[in-house]
FIDO-482344 format. One line per field, with one value per atom (N, C-alpha, C): atom name; x, y, z. Coordinates in steps of 0.05 Angstrom, whole numbers. Atoms other than C-alpha are relative to their C-alpha. Last residue first. Example, Ala and Ser with C-alpha at 12.3 -4.5 7.8 and 13.67 -1.06 7.14 Angstrom:
FIDO-482344
atom	N|CA|C|N|CA|C;
east	-16|273|-15|18|246|18;
north	-24|-21|22|-24|-90|24;
up	-1|143|14|0|156|0;
END
This chain:
FIDO-482344
atom	N|CA|C|N|CA|C|N|CA|C|N|CA|C|N|CA|C|N|CA|C|N|CA|C|N|CA|C|N|CA|C|N|CA|C|N|CA|C|N|CA|C|N|CA|C|N|CA|C|N|CA|C|N|CA|C|N|CA|C|N|CA|C|N|CA|C|N|CA|C|N|CA|C|N|CA|C|N|CA|C|N|CA|C|N|CA|C|N|CA|C|N|CA|C|N|CA|C|N|CA|C|N|CA|C|N|CA|C|N|CA|C|N|CA|C|N|CA|C|N|CA|C|N|CA|C|N|CA|C|N|CA|C|N|CA|C|N|CA|C|N|CA|C|N|CA|C|N|CA|C|N|CA|C|N|CA|C|N|CA|C|N|CA|C|N|CA|C|N|CA|C|N|CA|C|N|CA|C|N|CA|C|N|CA|C|N|CA|C|N|CA|C|N|CA|C|N|CA|C|N|CA|C|N|CA|C|N|CA|C|N|CA|C|N|CA|C|N|CA|C|N|CA|C|N|CA|C|N|CA|C|N|CA|C|N|CA|C|N|CA|C|N|CA|C|N|CA|C|N|CA|C|N|CA|C|N|CA|C|N|CA|C|N|CA|C|N|CA|C|N|CA|C|N|CA|C|N|CA|C|N|CA|C|N|CA|C|N|CA|C|N|CA|C|N|CA|C|N|CA|C|N|CA|C|N|CA|C|N|CA|C|N|CA|C|N|CA|C|N|CA|C|N|CA|C|N|CA|C|N|CA|C|N|CA|C|N|CA|C|N|CA|C|N|CA|C|N|CA|C|N|CA|C|N|CA|C|N|CA|C|N|CA|C|N|CA|C|N|CA|C|N|CA|C|N|CA|C|N|CA|C|N|CA|C|N|CA|C|N|CA|C|N|CA|C|N|CA|C|N|CA|C|N|CA|C|N|CA|C|N|CA|C|N|CA|C|N|CA|C|N|CA|C|N|CA|C|N|CA|C|N|CA|C|N|CA|C|N|CA|C|N|CA|C|N|CA|C|N|CA|C|N|CA|C|N|CA|C|N|CA|C|N|CA|C|N|CA|C|N|CA|C|N|CA|C|N|CA|C|N|CA|C|N|CA|C|N|CA|C|N|CA|C|N|CA|C|N|CA|C|N|CA|C|N|CA|C|N|CA|C|N|CA|C|N|CA|C|N|CA|C|N|CA|C|N|CA|C|N|CA|C|N|CA|C|N|CA|C|N|CA|C|N|CA|C|N|CA|C|N|CA|C|N|CA|C|N|CA|C|N|CA|C|N|CA|C|N|CA|C|N|CA|C|N|CA|C|N|CA|C|N|CA|C|N|CA|C|N|CA|C|N|CA|C|N|CA|C|N|CA|C|N|CA|C|N|CA|C|N|CA|C|N|CA|C|N|CA|C|N|CA|C|N|CA|C|N|CA|C|N|CA|C|N|CA|C|N|CA|C|N|CA|C|N|CA|C|N|CA|C|N|CA|C|N|CA|C|N|CA|C|N|CA|C|N|CA|C|N|CA|C|N|CA|C|N|CA|C|N|CA|C|N|CA|C|N|CA|C|N|CA|C|N|CA|C|N|CA|C|N|CA|C|N|CA|C|N|CA|C|N|CA|C|N|CA|C|N|CA|C|N|CA|C|N|CA|C|N|CA|C|N|CA|C|N|CA|C|N|CA|C|N|CA|C|N|CA|C|N|CA|C|N|CA|C|N|CA|C|N|CA|C|N|CA|C|N|CA|C|N|CA|C|N|CA|C|N|CA|C|N|CA|C|N|CA|C|N|CA|C|N|CA|C|N|CA|C|N|CA|C|N|CA|C|N|CA|C|N|CA|C|N|CA|C|N|CA|C|N|CA|C|N|CA|C|N|CA|C|N|CA|C|N|CA|C|N|CA|C|N|CA|C|N|CA|C|N|CA|C|N|CA|C|N|CA|C|N|CA|C|N|CA|C|N|CA|C|N|CA|C|N|CA|C|N|CA|C|N|CA|C|N|CA|C|N|CA|C|N|CA|C|N|CA|C|N|CA|C|N|CA|C|N|CA|C|N|CA|C|N|CA|C|N|CA|C|N|CA|C|N|CA|C|N|CA|C|N|CA|C|N|CA|C|N|CA|C|N|CA|C|N|CA|C|N|CA|C|N|CA|C|N|CA|C|N|CA|C|N|CA|C|N|CA|C|N|CA|C|N|CA|C|N|CA|C|N|CA|C|N|CA|C|N|CA|C|N|CA|C|N|CA|C|N|CA|C|N|CA|C|N|CA|C|N|CA|C|N|CA|C|N|CA|C|N|CA|C|N|CA|C|N|CA|C|N|CA|C|N|CA|C|N|CA|C|N|CA|C|N|CA|C|N|CA|C|N|CA|C|N|CA|C|N|CA|C|N|CA|C|N|CA|C|N|CA|C|N|CA|C|N|CA|C|N|CA|C|N|CA|C|N|CA|C|N|CA|C|N|CA|C|N|CA|C|N|CA|C|N|CA|C|N|CA|C|N|CA|C|N|CA|C|N|CA|C|N|CA|C|N|CA|C|N|CA|C|N|CA|C|N|CA|C|N|CA|C|N|CA|C|N|CA|C|N|CA|C|N|CA|C|N|CA|C|N|CA|C|N|CA|C|N|CA|C|N|CA|C|N|CA|C|N|CA|C|N|CA|C|N|CA|C|N|CA|C|N|CA|C|N|CA|C|N|CA|C|N|CA|C|N|CA|C|N|CA|C|N|CA|C|N|CA|C|N|CA|C|N|CA|C|N|CA|C|N|CA|C|N|CA|C|N|CA|C|N|CA|C|N|CA|C|N|CA|C|N|CA|C|N|CA|C|N|CA|C|N|CA|C|N|CA|C|N|CA|C|N|CA|C|N|CA|C|N|CA|C|N|CA|C|N|CA|C|N|CA|C|N|CA|C|N|CA|C|N|CA|C|N|CA|C|N|CA|C|N|CA|C|N|CA|C|N|CA|C|N|CA|C|N|CA|C|N|CA|C|N|CA|C|N|CA|C|N|CA|C|N|CA|C;
east	13|81|7|-19|139|-18|10|98|24|13|150|-18|21|175|-24|15|241|-30|19|279|-16|4|348|-27|28|379|-10|3|454|-32|-3|462|-4|-24|472|6|-9|406|33|4|386|8|-20|411|-6|-22|369|22|-1|305|33|-32|311|-3|-10|236|40|-1|205|23|5|224|0|13|240|-19|11|268|-16|31|309|-14|16|372|-26|-14|415|-16|6|371|13|27|395|-10|29|461|-26|23|526|-22|1|592|-23|-14|608|-2|-31|568|2|-6|495|31|-27|482|12|-20|435|26|-17|404|11|-18|381|19|-21|358|22|-18|314|26|-8|285|13|-24|276|16|-19|235|24|-5|186|30|-13|177|22|-21|158|18|-19|104|35|11|42|23|30|47|1|26|108|-18|22|175|-31|23|202|-4|22|274|-19|17|337|-22|17|413|-28|21|479|-23|17|539|-30|21|597|-19|-4|672|-28|19|688|-8|10|754|-30|-18|743|19|-25|694|14|-12|631|31|3|584|25|0|604|0|-28|617|7|-13|556|36|-1|525|11|-7|549|0|-37|548|5|-3|464|36|4|450|10|-19|485|-3|-26|440|25|6|379|32|-10|405|-1|-29|403|5|-12|333|33|3|309|17|-18|335|-4|-28|308|18|-2|238|32|-8|247|-1|-22|255|5|-19|203|22|10|145|35|-9|167|8|-35|162|6|-14|96|24|-2|76|5|-23|95|5|-33|56|18|-5|-5|28|-8|2|4|-28|7|8|-18|-58|29|-3|-86|9|-17|-65|4|-29|-91|19|-7|-157|28|8|-172|15|-21|-152|-1|-17|-202|38|2|-255|27|-9|-242|-2|-34|-235|8|-12|-303|37|0|-340|20|-25|-307|-8|-34|-333|17|-12|-403|35|-5|-409|9|-28|-394|6|-18|-448|27|-8|-496|27|-10|-491|12|-18|-500|15|17|-573|19|-11|-538|-13|9|-576|24|-2|-531|-10|-8|-543|-9|-4|-546|15|-21|-576|5|-6|-622|25|-20|-635|-2|5|-700|31|-10|-695|-7|26|-742|8|24|-681|-27|-13|-639|-12|5|-680|10|29|-672|-11|5|-599|-22|-11|-603|1|33|-646|9|16|-585|-24|-5|-532|-24|-5|-566|-1|21|-596|10|-4|-549|-7|-29|-562|7|-28|-635|23|0|-686|21|-8|-723|16|8|-748|19|-9|-748|-9|14|-766|19|-21|-747|-10|16|-784|24|4|-748|-10|27|-772|0|2|-701|-32|4|-696|-8|-19|-711|-3|-1|-748|22|-29|-757|-5|9|-819|25|-12|-793|2|-16|-834|14|15|-843|19|-14|-827|-11|-20|-826|1|4|-893|27|29|-866|-5|22|-787|-33|3|-751|-22|-13|-719|0|12|-767|15|-17|-744|-9|-38|-765|14|-13|-838|29|-6|-840|5|-19|-827|11|-11|-889|29|13|-943|17|2|-907|-12|-24|-870|-4|-6|-931|20|25|-954|6|1|-879|-26|-2|-866|-5|20|-880|-3|28|-843|-15|12|-776|-26|27|-762|-3|9|-695|-8|8|-697|-5|21|-666|4|-17|-636|-19|16|-650|12|-17|-610|-21|20|-632|15|5|-586|-12|-19|-544|-3|-1|-580|22|-15|-597|9|-6|-663|24|-21|-674|6|18|-746|19|18|-728|-12|-19|-670|-14|-7|-721|18|-8|-724|5|9|-747|-6|30|-743|-15|17|-686|-25|-3|-652|-13|19|-652|7|31|-632|-16|12|-561|-29|0|-545|-8|33|-576|3|-3|-510|-25|2|-532|7|-21|-523|4|-19|-588|28|-4|-621|11|24|-604|-2|14|-541|-31|19|-523|-6|18|-491|-18|16|-460|-23|15|-425|-23|12|-397|-21|22|-368|-20|17|-333|-25|22|-320|-10|21|-277|-32|15|-242|-18|21|-230|-17|22|-202|-21|17|-152|-25|9|-123|-18|19|-113|-13|17|-80|-19|21|-37|-18|20|-21|-19|25|-3|-19|22|44|-25|-1|87|-24|15|80|-1|25|102|-13|7|166|-34|5|181|-3|21|184|-9|22|224|-21|6|281|-31|5|283|-14|31|289|-17|24|337|-28|8|380|-18|12|374|-7|29|402|-20|18|453|-20|15|474|-10|32|474|-9|11|526|-27|3|568|-24|17|568|-12|24|590|-15|0|644|-31|-9|644|1|-32|674|-2|-10|605|24|-24|578|6|-16|509|21|29|450|25|7|508|-11|-24|538|-5|-4|469|17|-5|474|7|-34|439|-2|-10|369|32|-20|335|20|-17|303|14|-14|280|24|-14|261|22|-20|220|31|-7|182|22|-25|177|12|25|140|28|4|198|-18|26|194|10|16|263|-13|13|286|-10|37|331|-6|15|405|-33|-16|436|-21|-8|383|11|-11|363|16|-26|316|17|-13|245|31|-28|208|13|-23|133|24|-23|67|29|-25|17|7|-30|-44|14|-11|-112|22|-2|-139|18|2|-115|-5|7|-108|-15|25|-119|-2|19|-67|-34|17|-25|-23|11|-26|0|23|-20|-14|21|42|-27|7|74|-11|9|64|-3|35|88|-15|1|158|-31|5|155|-6|31|145|-3|32|198|-23|-1|247|-19|17|239|-6|33|249|-12|15|314|-35|1|343|-14|32|330|-5|25|366|-16|13|420|-24|1|446|-15|28|446|-17|19|489|-20|26|525|-13|18|553|-22|18|575|-14|29|602|-17|21|648|-16|16|679|-18|27|693|-22|-14|748|-32|-11|730|8|19|691|9|-22|699|-5|4|659|28|-18|687|-11|-13|639|26|-31|590|11|-9|522|26|-14|484|9|2|429|33|-27|420|-2|-20|350|25|-28|299|12|-24|219|22|-12|191|10|14|165|-2|-3|209|-5|-8|206|4|24|181|6|13|251|-34|7|276|-11|21|268|-8|31|296|-16|15|357|-25|3|373|-15|32|365|-3|23|418|-24|3|466|-25|15|462|-4|21|483|-18|18|537|-23|2|565|-22|16|563|-9|24|593|-15|31|648|-24|-9|709|-29|0|686|-9|-20|694|-15|-3|622|28|-32|605|-6|-3|522|29|-25|472|15|-15|402|27|-31|355|17|-22|285|27|-27|228|18|-26|153|22|-22|86|29;
north	10|-341|-14|12|-312|-23|31|-265|-9|-12|-213|-26|-4|-236|7|-16|-263|-1|9|-287|24|-27|-280|-1|-10|-328|14|-21|-342|-6|-4|-408|27|1|-431|5|18|-388|-8|31|-344|-25|1|-282|-15|2|-297|-1|34|-293|-10|4|-214|-34|-13|-205|3|13|-266|15|-24|-251|-5|-14|-306|19|-12|-359|20|1|-406|24|-12|-427|-6|-24|-441|23|-26|-492|29|-2|-540|28|16|-544|20|-20|-525|-23|-7|-572|21|22|-590|12|-3|-529|-24|-14|-541|-6|-16|-547|20|5|-599|14|26|-592|-9|-7|-520|-27|0|-553|18|18|-594|8|16|-547|-27|-11|-490|-19|0|-539|14|34|-561|5|-1|-484|-29|-10|-473|2|16|-524|8|20|-490|-16|-15|-463|-11|11|-507|13|10|-468|-3|-17|-453|-7|26|-468|13|-12|-434|-17|14|-449|16|-20|-414|-30|6|-460|16|10|-420|-12|33|-399|-10|0|-320|-30|-11|-313|-5|-4|-283|-27|-18|-285|-5|25|-340|10|29|-299|-15|-12|-225|-24|-8|-260|15|24|-298|8|8|-226|-26|-20|-194|-12|-2|-248|14|33|-265|-3|8|-190|-27|-13|-183|0|12|-237|15|26|-211|-16|-10|-142|-26|-4|-180|11|30|-215|12|3|-136|-29|-18|-106|-16|13|-164|10|29|-160|-5|0|-85|-29|-19|-86|-6|12|-141|6|32|-102|-14|-3|-47|-13|-2|-71|11|32|-94|0|22|-37|-24|-1|6|-12|13|-39|13|30|-29|-10|-2|52|-33|-8|55|-9|13|15|7|40|50|-19|-12|129|-34|-1|103|-6|27|74|-3|15|142|-34|-20|193|-22|12|142|10|30|150|-10|0|229|-40|-13|237|-4|22|190|12|29|232|-15|-3|295|-16|-10|272|-3|35|250|-3|7|324|-34|-11|359|-18|7|310|13|28|328|-22|8|401|-31|24|406|-3|34|439|-19|-5|499|-35|22|520|0|-8|562|-21|18|548|13|-19|579|-27|3|537|12|-25|561|-15|-5|505|2|5|503|2|25|496|-13|11|564|-38|3|589|-16|17|565|1|26|601|-22|-2|666|-29|10|653|-2|24|641|-2|8|709|-40|-9|750|-27|14|714|6|33|723|-9|11|802|-35|-9|828|-11|11|787|14|-17|804|-4|-21|744|23|-24|691|31|-26|630|14|-20|558|25|-28|500|19|-19|431|19|-9|379|20|-20|331|9|-8|262|30|-11|232|11|22|192|6|-1|248|-23|28|248|2|16|312|-20|30|345|-9|17|425|-38|27|469|-8|19|538|-23|25|605|-23|8|680|-31|18|702|-20|13|761|-20|-6|773|-11|21|762|3|-7|829|-30|-20|844|2|-27|782|20|0|718|19|-13|740|-3|-29|721|14|-13|648|30|-15|641|6|-17|615|14|-11|571|29|-17|546|15|-27|521|24|-13|463|33|-5|437|6|-33|447|2|-4|363|41|7|352|5|24|383|3|1|440|-25|28|444|9|5|519|-31|23|535|-9|16|604|-26|23|644|-8|23|713|-24|23|787|-31|-2|841|-16|-18|837|4|-23|781|16|-5|705|26|-26|675|16|-6|605|32|-7|574|13|-25|596|0|-14|541|33|-21|490|21|-29|440|18|-13|366|29|14|331|16|-6|374|-3|3|351|11|-26|389|-14|1|326|11|28|317|-3|6|393|-22|-5|393|3|-17|360|-1|9|327|21|-6|363|-13|-29|389|-3|-16|341|26|-14|276|32|-13|246|6|11|202|2|16|244|-25|-18|283|-9|-12|230|15|26|202|5|0|268|-15|-29|274|2|8|193|30|18|210|-3|-15|270|-17|-20|234|16|6|176|16|9|217|-16|-20|245|-2|-12|188|16|22|155|7|-9|213|-20|-34|218|-1|14|127|29|24|144|0|-23|200|-18|-23|152|21|17|87|25|10|128|-8|-23|155|-3|-8|90|28|18|61|12|2|119|-6|-26|113|6|1|37|28|9|48|0|-12|94|-6|-31|64|9|11|-10|23|-4|37|-18|-24|57|0|-5|-18|28|20|-35|10|-8|15|0|-25|4|8|7|-68|31|1|-46|-5|-24|-54|-4|-12|-116|26|12|-148|7|6|-105|-19|-13|-94|-15|-19|-94|10|-22|-125|23|-19|-173|26|-13|-208|25|-21|-258|22|0|-318|31|-21|-345|2|1|-400|23|26|-415|-11|-1|-344|-23|-17|-327|-7|8|-391|13|34|-374|1|-8|-295|-25|-2|-331|7|20|-321|6|-2|-281|-25|28|-292|8|-11|-223|-30|-4|-232|-3|-30|-218|9|-11|-281|15|27|-294|2|3|-228|-37|12|-241|3|-6|-204|-9|-20|-224|1|16|-243|12|-17|-227|-11|21|-249|10|-7|-199|-19|20|-225|-5|22|-178|-26|26|-120|-27|-4|-54|-26|-23|-67|-1|23|-139|20|25|-93|-16|-20|-31|-19|-6|-90|22|18|-117|3|7|-53|-16|-33|-29|-9|7|-105|16|19|-89|-12|-10|-18|-25|-22|-45|3|18|-108|24|18|-52|-15|-16|-12|-8|-5|-67|24|30|-90|8|-3|-14|-29|-20|-16|0|8|-87|21|20|-63|-15|-8|-6|-12|-19|-41|8|12|-88|11|-3|-30|-25|-27|-10|-11|1|-81|21|17|-88|-1|-6|-24|-28|-11|-63|22|12|-121|32|3|-75|-19|-25|-71|-10|5|-127|36|-22|-113|-3|-33|-173|10|-21|-239|27|1|-289|21|-14|-285|7|-35|-318|7|-6|-385|35|-18|-406|15|-13|-481|34|-5|-503|9|1|-534|8|-16|-528|1|-25|-577|17|-16|-648|33|14|-685|13|-27|-642|-7|-14|-703|29|-10|-712|11|24|-761|16|14|-709|-30|-11|-653|-22|-4|-700|17|36|-733|13|8|-651|-29|-14|-632|-3|7|-681|14|28|-676|-7|-2|-601|-23|-12|-617|9|11|-662|6|29|-614|-18|-10|-561|-20|9|-590|2|19|-575|-14|1|-501|-29|1|-504|-11|11|-491|8|0|-449|-29|12|-443|0|3|-399|-14|-2|-391|-10|1|-357|-7|2|-373|3|15|-363|9|-20|-329|-25|19|-344|17;
up	11|-3|-30|10|36|-17|13|62|-18|19|112|-27|-7|174|-21|13|159|2|5|218|-26|15|233|-5|17|281|-7|3|302|-18|18|346|-16|-1|415|-32|12|422|-4|-22|476|-12|-22|439|19|4|377|19|3|413|1|-2|419|12|20|387|0|23|416|-18|14|487|-35|-24|538|-9|16|490|25|-12|544|-12|25|520|9|-7|592|-24|-25|614|-21|19|548|17|-7|591|-20|-5|564|0|-27|576|6|-25|502|29|1|456|32|-26|447|-7|0|373|29|19|360|7|-8|428|-16|-23|410|15|-1|348|22|15|373|-11|-15|424|-22|-6|370|21|24|329|10|-2|395|-19|-28|409|-1|-1|334|20|-2|325|5|-17|326|17|-16|256|22|-1|225|23|-18|218|-2|-4|155|17|-12|157|-4|-6|127|4|14|124|4|0|142|-21|12|160|-5|-8|184|-21|4|180|15|1|183|-17|26|200|1|22|251|-5|7|309|-24|11|317|5|-17|346|-2|-23|318|24|-5|258|24|-5|261|-4|-30|272|4|-11|209|34|8|162|29|-10|185|0|-37|186|4|-5|110|34|-2|86|13|-21|119|-3|-31|80|23|-3|15|30|3|24|10|-29|43|0|-23|-14|25|15|-72|36|-11|-25|-4|-30|-36|13|-7|-111|24|9|-118|5|-6|-88|5|-33|-113|18|7|-185|24|-1|-160|-2|-24|-134|5|-17|-193|30|8|-240|19|-7|-191|-12|-29|-187|5|-11|-261|18|10|-272|5|-15|-221|-11|-18|-254|19|8|-323|20|7|-291|-12|-26|-251|-8|-18|-314|24|13|-359|15|-1|-313|-8|-30|-304|0|8|-388|37|16|-388|4|-11|-344|-10|-24|-380|24|4|-445|27|3|-413|-6|-27|-382|-5|-13|-449|20|18|-485|12|-9|-421|-22|-23|-432|7|1|-501|27|11|-488|-3|23|-441|-10|15|-380|-34|23|-334|-17|16|-250|-37|30|-189|-15|8|-126|-33|26|-77|-17|8|-24|-29|21|18|-5|7|92|-35|7|97|-5|-29|130|-3|-25|72|30|9|20|31|-2|58|-5|-33|56|6|-6|-25|35|7|-26|-1|-17|6|-2|-22|-41|29|-2|-102|25|-22|-90|0|-18|-138|24|1|-195|30|7|-183|6|-17|-187|-9|11|-227|22|-5|-197|-10|8|-220|17|9|-179|-14|16|-166|-13|26|-122|1|5|-66|-23|5|-55|-5|-22|-38|15|-15|-96|31|-22|-137|20|-26|-202|23|6|-253|35|-11|-266|-1|11|-261|-3|-8|-231|-22|22|-250|2|-8|-217|-19|17|-244|2|26|-227|-15|-3|-186|-28|23|-198|4|12|-129|-16|37|-115|-12|17|-62|-21|10|-19|-20|4|0|1|-32|3|8|1|-71|23|16|-61|-3|-16|-10|-11|-18|-56|20|12|-95|5|11|-43|-16|-18|-6|-8|5|-51|11|23|-51|-8|10|16|-31|-16|40|-6|10|-22|11|-13|7|-9|-24|-43|11|-3|-88|26|-35|-115|6|-8|-184|32|-14|-189|4|-6|-256|28|-6|-256|6|-2|-283|4|-22|-284|6|-18|-341|31|9|-365|20|3|-360|-6|11|-357|16|-14|-358|-11|-31|-382|20|-5|-457|36|-1|-461|6|22|-454|5|-2|-394|-27|-18|-388|0|-2|-450|27|9|-463|0|27|-408|-18|9|-335|-33|-6|-294|-26|15|-326|12|24|-312|-17|11|-248|-33|15|-219|-17|16|-156|-24|16|-96|-30|-13|-66|-8|20|-131|24|3|-90|-18|-21|-104|-4|-10|-156|25|32|-214|18|13|-157|-15|-19|-119|-7|-1|-185|21|15|-193|0|-2|-130|-25|-16|-139|14|16|-204|26|20|-168|-17|-18|-111|-15|-12|-151|16|19|-194|20|6|-135|-27|-23|-100|-13|8|-166|30|27|-168|-3|1|-97|-26|-14|-100|0|21|-161|15|21|-117|-18|-17|-55|-20|-7|-92|10|22|-118|0|19|-61|-13|-21|-16|-17|15|-83|25|21|-68|-17|-1|6|-30|-23|5|-4|24|-55|15|23|-13|-12|-6|47|-13|-5|14|11|24|-8|-1|4|59|-31|-13|80|-3|2|30|13|21|52|-21|0|117|-25|-10|96|6|-37|59|7|-22|-19|30|-1|-57|19|-29|-45|9|7|-102|34|-27|-87|-3|-15|-148|22|18|-196|17|10|-150|-6|20|-131|1|-11|-73|-35|6|-93|0|-8|-56|-17|16|-79|-5|-3|-17|-23|-18|-13|-2|-2|-85|25|16|-83|-3|-3|-29|-8|-24|-52|13|-23|-122|20|-16|-178|27|-18|-243|25|-15|-276|13|-36|-307|-8|3|-378|26|8|-385|-9|35|-377|-9|5|-308|-31|23|-270|-4|-6|-215|-31|24|-211|9|-3|-147|-25|13|-151|3|-6|-118|-11|-1|-160|15|2|-155|8|12|-146|-12|-29|-84|-24|12|-143|18|32|-121|-15|1|-46|-27|1|-57|3|26|-84|7|23|-31|-29|-9|28|-23|5|-9|10|35|-18|0|14|61|-30|-1|77|-3|8|43|2|25|77|-22|4|142|-23|-5|129|-5|21|109|-1|16|168|-30|-11|218|-24|7|177|10|31|172|-5|2|254|-25|-12|261|-7|12|212|11|21|256|-19|-3|312|-15|-9|280|11|25|248|12|12|319|-17|-20|339|-7|8|269|22|7|288|-17|-16|348|-24|-12|308|11|-30|266|13|-22|185|30|-30|154|14|-20|83|18|1|47|23|4|27|6|-27|64|-4|9|13|23|-10|47|-9|1|17|1|6|46|-2|-6|48|-12|32|41|9|-13|94|-25|27|81|18|-1|131|-22|10|116|-2|19|154|-23|15|215|-29|10|260|-14|-15|301|-5|-33|268|15|16|194|24|3|236|-15|-31|258|-5|-4|186|25|5|162|9|-10|211|-15|-30|196|8|-1|120|25|14|125|5|-18|185|-13|-20|127|28|5|73|20|5|115|-16|-12|141|-2|6|99|10|38|99|-10|15|179|-29|21|215|-13|7|269|-6|-16|256|-4|11|218|26|-21|219|-12|13|177|18|-24|201|-18|3|151|24|-6|172|-6|5|145|5;
END
C-alpha cells in the first residue's frame, strides 16, 4: 500500500476552495471512493537560503530512503515474532498516548512540536531525526542479539535432546531404569567411555573393542538397552585416562563414536531445571524484543511522517518559491489506476500555456520532477 503526499501552489485564502475543487474533480473521474485527506505541514520553519535548501533536499531524500528501509525492517521483525501483531503508532493526546493504525495516523497527521520543535532549523530537524533513527536501530539490534543468543542456546539444547545417540545428551537416556552408578568407572587412572555403534556392528563390537588399544580394560564392555531413532546402539567400555584421545580416534576409524560421560543420578532433575531456564530466557527475550519492535516501529513511523512533511515543505519552497504558500493533501492510489490518477492530477494543475505532454512519468523513482505539483510517496505499510 502506497500513499502520495502532494502539494500545489495555493494562497492560504484559496486553500479550502481548491481542496473542494480537487475532491470534486476526483469524484468526477471515478475516484470518489479513494482515500483523500488534507495534510497539514507547518510553514514557519527556519528556511535559510534557497541554495542551502537545494543541498538539504538531496540529504533529506537519502535519509527518507534509509528511514523507510528501517521502518520496513521493524515491521518484518514484528511480524516474524508475532504474525498476528497489530501495527500501531502512538501519539500523545492530553498527556496520554492514543494508538493509531498507520493508515489513520497518516490521514490524521499533526506535527508533534514536543518531539520536533518547528522553531529549529531544517538541518537541525533532519539531524534530530537521524539521531533518533540511529538510536532506535541500536535498540532493536541489541534486543535482537539477546533474543538470537537465547534462541540459539535453546535450539542447541533441543537439538541434542531430540537427536540420535551420537549427539543426544546421554544423561537423559541413561536413567536409573537403564543404568546404575556402579556401571561407570572414574578413578585416578581409569575412565568410562560410551561408544555409539551402528546396529550393523552390534555383534562385532563386543569381539573387537579390546583390539582398539592396549589401554582398553578387557571384559569391560556392557550394552545399555536404549532406543535410538536412527538404529544406533550404546555400549560401555573402560579405558586408561591417558589414552582417551587415541582410543576415540581408533573408534572413529571404525565409524563408531566414543563419548566421555560422567554419571549423576540427579542429572535429569538438573537438566530439567536447565531446560526450563533456557526456555524462560528465550521467552523473556522474545517478549522484550516484541515490545521493543512495537515501540521502535511506532517511533520510526512518527519520524518518517515528520520527515515526509519536511521534504514536502522543502520541495514546495524550491518549486513555488517564498513565501511558502501551498496546499498539501494525501491520496491513496488504487492499485492499477495510478496512471489514470496521475493524468487527472496533471490536467488539474497544468499552468496556463503548458501541455500535458510536458509531464510524462519515465522513472518511478524521480516521478515528482515531471509533474506540475510536488509529490512525495509513502512506501511503507499504512494498513
